[in-house]
N, CA, C and O atoms as CSV, one atom per row, in Angstrom:
chain,resi,resn,atom,element,x,y,z
A,1,MET,N,N,-13.695,-6.510,-13.832
A,1,MET,CA,C,-12.368,-6.181,-13.336
A,1,MET,C,C,-12.476,-5.066,-12.285
A,1,MET,O,O,-13.306,-4.165,-12.407
A,2,ILE,N,N,-11.642,-5.141,-11.272
A,2,ILE,CA,C,-11.610,-4.140,-10.216
A,2,ILE,C,C,-10.936,-2.882,-10.759
A,2,ILE,O,O,-9.922,-2.961,-11.453
A,3,ARG,N,N,-11.510,-1.718,-10.436
A,3,ARG,CA,C,-10.920,-0.460,-10.895
A,3,ARG,C,C,-9.619,-0.177,-10.161
A,3,ARG,O,O,-9.531,-0.375,-8.949
A,4,ALA,N,N,-8.609,0.287,-10.890
A,4,ALA,CA,C,-7.341,0.698,-10.278
A,4,ALA,C,C,-7.578,1.947,-9.449
A,4,ALA,O,O,-8.449,2.759,-9.763
A,5,GLY,N,N,-6.808,2.091,-8.405
A,5,GLY,CA,C,-6.894,3.281,-7.575
A,5,GLY,C,C,-7.014,2.945,-6.108
A,5,GLY,O,O,-6.989,1.780,-5.711
A,6,ILE,N,N,-7.144,3.982,-5.316
A,6,ILE,CA,C,-7.222,3.856,-3.866
A,6,ILE,C,C,-8.626,4.254,-3.427
A,6,ILE,O,O,-9.068,5.372,-3.692
A,7,HIS,N,N,-9.330,3.340,-2.755
A,7,HIS,CA,C,-10.689,3.608,-2.306
A,7,HIS,C,C,-10.692,4.774,-1.317
A,7,HIS,O,O,-9.730,4.963,-0.572
A,8,SER,N,N,-11.756,5.540,-1.313
A,8,SER,CA,C,-11.834,6.742,-0.472
A,8,SER,C,C,-11.819,6.437,1.027
A,8,SER,O,O,-11.548,7.337,1.822
A,9,SER,N,N,-12.101,5.204,1.437
A,9,SER,CA,C,-12.095,4.857,2.863
A,9,SER,C,C,-10.720,4.414,3.375
A,9,SER,O,O,-10.561,4.159,4.569
A,10,VAL,N,N,-9.738,4.322,2.494
A,10,VAL,CA,C,-8.399,3.872,2.875
A,10,VAL,C,C,-7.693,4.966,3.680
A,10,VAL,O,O,-7.792,6.154,3.372
A,11,VAL,N,N,-6.976,4.527,4.723
A,11,VAL,CA,C,-6.175,5.451,5.531
A,11,VAL,C,C,-4.703,5.191,5.223
A,11,VAL,O,O,-4.214,4.072,5.375
A,12,ILE,N,N,-4.002,6.246,4.785
A,12,ILE,CA,C,-2.563,6.151,4.550
A,12,ILE,C,C,-1.890,7.220,5.394
A,12,ILE,O,O,-2.106,8.416,5.204
A,13,ASP,N,N,-1.062,6.758,6.338
A,13,ASP,CA,C,-0.306,7.643,7.230
A,13,ASP,C,C,1.128,7.146,7.206
A,13,ASP,O,O,1.495,6.255,7.972
A,14,PHE,N,N,1.934,7.718,6.332
A,14,PHE,CA,C,3.279,7.193,6.087
A,14,PHE,C,C,4.289,8.330,6.112
A,14,PHE,O,O,4.244,9.224,5.267
A,15,ALA,N,N,5.196,8.296,7.076
A,15,ALA,CA,C,6.198,9.360,7.222
A,15,ALA,C,C,7.475,9.055,6.441
A,15,ALA,O,O,8.229,9.969,6.111
A,16,GLY,N,N,7.725,7.775,6.143
A,16,GLY,CA,C,8.945,7.376,5.441
A,16,GLY,C,C,8.760,7.388,3.932
A,16,GLY,O,O,8.000,8.193,3.394
A,17,ASN,N,N,9.472,6.476,3.248
A,17,ASN,CA,C,9.429,6.371,1.790
A,17,ASN,C,C,8.271,5.465,1.368
A,17,ASN,O,O,8.214,4.301,1.764
A,18,LEU,N,N,7.354,5.997,0.569
A,18,LEU,CA,C,6.201,5.234,0.095
A,18,LEU,C,C,6.100,5.366,-1.415
A,18,LEU,O,O,6.047,6.477,-1.943
A,19,SER,N,N,6.074,4.222,-2.117
A,19,SER,CA,C,5.949,4.226,-3.574
A,19,SER,C,C,4.755,3.365,-3.971
A,19,SER,O,O,4.757,2.148,-3.789
A,20,LEU,N,N,3.725,4.030,-4.523
A,20,LEU,CA,C,2.504,3.350,-4.981
A,20,LEU,C,C,2.301,3.671,-6.458
A,20,LEU,O,O,1.902,4.788,-6.788
A,21,PRO,N,N,2.566,2.716,-7.363
A,21,PRO,CA,C,2.362,2.968,-8.788
A,21,PRO,C,C,0.893,3.264,-9.110
A,21,PRO,O,O,0.004,2.921,-8.330
A,22,GLN,N,N,0.644,3.888,-10.237
A,22,GLN,CA,C,-0.722,4.201,-10.677
A,22,GLN,C,C,-1.578,2.944,-10.808
A,22,GLN,O,O,-2.799,3.020,-10.670
A,23,SER,N,N,-0.970,1.798,-11.070
A,23,SER,CA,C,-1.717,0.556,-11.271
A,23,SER,C,C,-2.118,-0.123,-9.958
A,23,SER,O,O,-2.763,-1.172,-9.980
A,24,THR,N,N,-1.749,0.456,-8.827
A,24,THR,CA,C,-2.068,-0.116,-7.517
A,24,THR,C,C,-3.572,-0.044,-7.241
A,24,THR,O,O,-4.222,0.958,-7.539
A,25,ILE,N,N,-4.111,-1.120,-6.668
A,25,ILE,CA,C,-5.505,-1.154,-6.234
A,25,ILE,C,C,-5.490,-1.365,-4.720
A,25,ILE,O,O,-4.943,-2.353,-4.230
A,26,ILE,N,N,-6.095,-0.428,-3.984
A,26,ILE,CA,C,-6.234,-0.596,-2.540
A,26,ILE,C,C,-7.727,-0.544,-2.238
A,26,ILE,O,O,-8.381,0.480,-2.432
A,27,GLU,N,N,-8.250,-1.671,-1.759
A,27,GLU,CA,C,-9.678,-1.825,-1.549
A,27,GLU,C,C,-10.126,-1.233,-0.209
A,27,GLU,O,O,-9.292,-0.879,0.624
A,28,PRO,N,N,-11.448,-1.127,-0.003
A,28,PRO,CA,C,-12.007,-0.410,1.148
A,28,PRO,C,C,-11.462,-0.826,2.516
A,28,PRO,O,O,-11.138,-1.988,2.761
A,29,LEU,N,N,-11.377,0.169,3.386
A,29,LEU,CA,C,-11.064,0.028,4.802
A,29,LEU,C,C,-9.657,-0.491,5.103
A,29,LEU,O,O,-9.407,-0.985,6.202
A,30,SER,N,N,-8.750,-0.387,4.157
A,30,SER,CA,C,-7.365,-0.776,4.390
A,30,SER,C,C,-6.612,0.365,5.061
A,30,SER,O,O,-7.001,1.529,4.962
A,31,VAL,N,N,-5.517,0.009,5.752
A,31,VAL,CA,C,-4.686,0.994,6.440
A,31,VAL,C,C,-3.233,0.726,6.087
A,31,VAL,O,O,-2.766,-0.411,6.155
A,32,ILE,N,N,-2.521,1.782,5.710
A,32,ILE,CA,C,-1.082,1.685,5.471
A,32,ILE,C,C,-0.410,2.720,6.367
A,32,ILE,O,O,-0.595,3.924,6.193
A,33,TYR,N,N,0.372,2.232,7.328
A,33,TYR,CA,C,1.053,3.110,8.273
A,33,TYR,C,C,2.548,2.873,8.180
A,33,TYR,O,O,2.995,1.731,8.080
A,34,GLY,N,N,3.325,3.955,8.213
A,34,GLY,CA,C,4.775,3.824,8.221
A,34,GLY,C,C,5.417,4.938,9.018
A,34,GLY,O,O,5.050,6.105,8.886
A,35,GLY,N,N,6.379,4.567,9.845
A,35,GLY,CA,C,7.132,5.537,10.619
A,35,GLY,C,C,8.185,6.221,9.754
A,35,GLY,O,O,8.314,5.936,8.563
A,36,ALA,N,N,8.928,7.120,10.369
A,36,ALA,CA,C,9.945,7.900,9.649
A,36,ALA,C,C,11.064,7.024,9.093
A,36,ALA,O,O,11.709,7.400,8.114
A,37,GLU,N,N,11.303,5.864,9.701
A,37,GLU,CA,C,12.373,4.965,9.259
A,37,GLU,C,C,11.825,3.774,8.458
A,37,GLU,O,O,12.464,2.725,8.381
A,38,ALA,N,N,10.650,3.944,7.870
A,38,ALA,CA,C,9.995,2.869,7.120
A,38,ALA,C,C,10.051,3.136,5.614
A,38,ALA,O,O,10.116,4.282,5.168
A,39,SER,N,N,10.024,2.049,4.851
A,39,SER,CA,C,9.973,2.150,3.390
A,39,SER,C,C,9.048,1.062,2.862
A,39,SER,O,O,9.180,-0.110,3.217
A,40,LEU,N,N,8.108,1.466,2.008
A,40,LEU,CA,C,7.195,0.527,1.348
A,40,LEU,C,C,7.206,0.840,-0.136
A,40,LEU,O,O,6.857,1.945,-0.552
A,41,VAL,N,N,7.610,-0.146,-0.932
A,41,VAL,CA,C,7.666,0.014,-2.380
A,41,VAL,C,C,6.841,-1.111,-3.005
A,41,VAL,O,O,7.230,-2.278,-2.960
A,42,LEU,N,N,5.707,-0.750,-3.581
A,42,LEU,CA,C,4.854,-1.744,-4.232
A,42,LEU,C,C,5.187,-1.810,-5.718
A,42,LEU,O,O,5.441,-0.786,-6.353
A,43,GLY,N,N,5.183,-3.031,-6.269
A,43,GLY,CA,C,5.417,-3.214,-7.698
A,43,GLY,C,C,4.157,-2.899,-8.491
A,43,GLY,O,O,3.125,-2.541,-7.924
A,44,GLU,N,N,4.253,-3.034,-9.791
A,44,GLU,CA,C,3.113,-2.766,-10.669
A,44,GLU,C,C,1.998,-3.782,-10.453
A,44,GLU,O,O,2.251,-4.956,-10.183
A,45,ARG,N,N,0.762,-3.310,-10.575
A,45,ARG,CA,C,-0.444,-4.142,-10.525
A,45,ARG,C,C,-0.583,-4.925,-9.222
A,45,ARG,O,O,-0.930,-6.106,-9.241
A,46,ASN,N,N,-0.315,-4.273,-8.093
A,46,ASN,CA,C,-0.525,-4.894,-6.780
A,46,ASN,C,C,-1.941,-4.599,-6.316
A,46,ASN,O,O,-2.487,-3.532,-6.601
A,47,ILE,N,N,-2.540,-5.558,-5.593
A,47,ILE,CA,C,-3.872,-5.388,-5.013
A,47,ILE,C,C,-3.776,-5.588,-3.505
A,47,ILE,O,O,-3.266,-6.608,-3.042
A,48,ILE,N,N,-4.264,-4.621,-2.744
A,48,ILE,CA,C,-4.374,-4.729,-1.296
A,48,ILE,C,C,-5.859,-4.963,-1.013
A,48,ILE,O,O,-6.697,-4.126,-1.349
A,49,TYR,N,N,-6.183,-6.096,-0.398
A,49,TYR,CA,C,-7.576,-6.487,-0.190
A,49,TYR,C,C,-8.254,-5.703,0.937
A,49,TYR,O,O,-7.572,-5.077,1.748
A,50,PRO,N,N,-9.598,-5.732,0.994
A,50,PRO,CA,C,-10.348,-4.981,2.000
A,50,PRO,C,C,-9.893,-5.294,3.432
A,50,PRO,O,O,-9.619,-6.441,3.783
A,51,SER,N,N,-9.824,-4.254,4.226
A,51,SER,CA,C,-9.488,-4.336,5.653
A,51,SER,C,C,-8.065,-4.805,5.933
A,51,SER,O,O,-7.754,-5.175,7.064
A,52,CYS,N,N,-7.206,-4.796,4.934
A,52,CYS,CA,C,-5.806,-5.172,5.126
A,52,CYS,C,C,-5.085,-4.045,5.869
A,52,CYS,O,O,-5.353,-2.865,5.640
A,53,VAL,N,N,-4.171,-4.424,6.756
A,53,VAL,CA,C,-3.358,-3.437,7.461
A,53,VAL,C,C,-1.889,-3.745,7.204
A,53,VAL,O,O,-1.429,-4.865,7.425
A,54,ILE,N,N,-1.159,-2.737,6.732
A,54,ILE,CA,C,0.296,-2.834,6.593
A,54,ILE,C,C,0.868,-1.800,7.543
A,54,ILE,O,O,0.595,-0.607,7.415
A,55,ARG,N,N,1.666,-2.265,8.498
A,55,ARG,CA,C,2.249,-1.368,9.494
A,55,ARG,C,C,3.750,-1.643,9.560
A,55,ARG,O,O,4.181,-2.753,9.875
A,56,ILE,N,N,4.536,-0.608,9.255
A,56,ILE,CA,C,5.992,-0.722,9.296
A,56,ILE,C,C,6.519,0.441,10.130
A,56,ILE,O,O,6.459,1.595,9.705
A,57,GLU,N,N,7.024,0.139,11.293
A,57,GLU,CA,C,7.601,1.191,12.142
A,57,GLU,C,C,9.019,1.526,11.675
A,57,GLU,O,O,9.367,2.691,11.486
A,58,ARG,N,N,9.834,0.470,11.492
A,58,ARG,CA,C,11.198,0.608,10.985
A,58,ARG,C,C,11.446,-0.569,10.043
A,58,ARG,O,O,10.986,-1.678,10.310
A,59,GLY,N,N,12.148,-0.347,8.975
A,59,GLY,CA,C,12.446,-1.414,8.036
A,59,GLY,C,C,11.797,-1.165,6.692
A,59,GLY,O,O,11.298,-0.074,6.417
A,60,HIS,N,N,11.811,-2.201,5.851
A,60,HIS,CA,C,11.281,-1.997,4.506
A,60,HIS,C,C,10.537,-3.231,4.001
A,60,HIS,O,O,10.755,-4.354,4.456
A,61,MET,N,N,9.651,-2.972,3.043
A,61,MET,CA,C,8.898,-4.013,2.367
A,61,MET,C,C,8.868,-3.651,0.888
A,61,MET,O,O,8.515,-2.529,0.525
A,62,VAL,N,N,9.236,-4.596,0.044
A,62,VAL,CA,C,9.240,-4.383,-1.404
A,62,VAL,C,C,8.502,-5.555,-2.038
A,62,VAL,O,O,8.788,-6.706,-1.710
A,63,THR,N,N,7.555,-5.286,-2.942
A,63,THR,CA,C,6.838,-6.348,-3.630
A,63,THR,C,C,7.188,-6.328,-5.116
A,63,THR,O,O,7.676,-5.325,-5.637
A,64,GLY,N,N,6.937,-7.436,-5.782
A,64,GLY,CA,C,7.157,-7.519,-7.220
A,64,GLY,C,C,5.902,-7.140,-7.987
A,64,GLY,O,O,5.018,-6.472,-7.451
A,65,GLU,N,N,5.825,-7.564,-9.234
A,65,GLU,CA,C,4.665,-7.275,-10.076
A,65,GLU,C,C,3.570,-8.308,-9.838
A,65,GLU,O,O,3.842,-9.455,-9.483
A,66,ASP,N,N,2.330,-7.880,-10.041
A,66,ASP,CA,C,1.150,-8.754,-9.960
A,66,ASP,C,C,1.047,-9.481,-8.621
A,66,ASP,O,O,0.851,-10.696,-8.584
A,67,VAL,N,N,1.176,-8.743,-7.533
A,67,VAL,CA,C,1.088,-9.295,-6.178
A,67,VAL,C,C,-0.252,-8.902,-5.564
A,67,VAL,O,O,-0.705,-7.769,-5.724
A,68,SER,N,N,-0.887,-9.846,-4.857
A,68,SER,CA,C,-2.121,-9.525,-4.147
A,68,SER,C,C,-2.140,-10.269,-2.824
A,68,SER,O,O,-3.095,-10.143,-2.059
């Protein structure tokens, strides 16, 4: 099983609302960027795969449980 948590190589630069539950897994080399008018709310047990980029300048993204 993959360990929960955020890999040390992940870049998170988010000025808006960001919600990452303890059960979130973010794998190596991923980037999460959000502007001041952005909102990202991840549900429980979400997995972000290696090298994934989430970029939200304005607007919102909400996920449910067990999303990858």
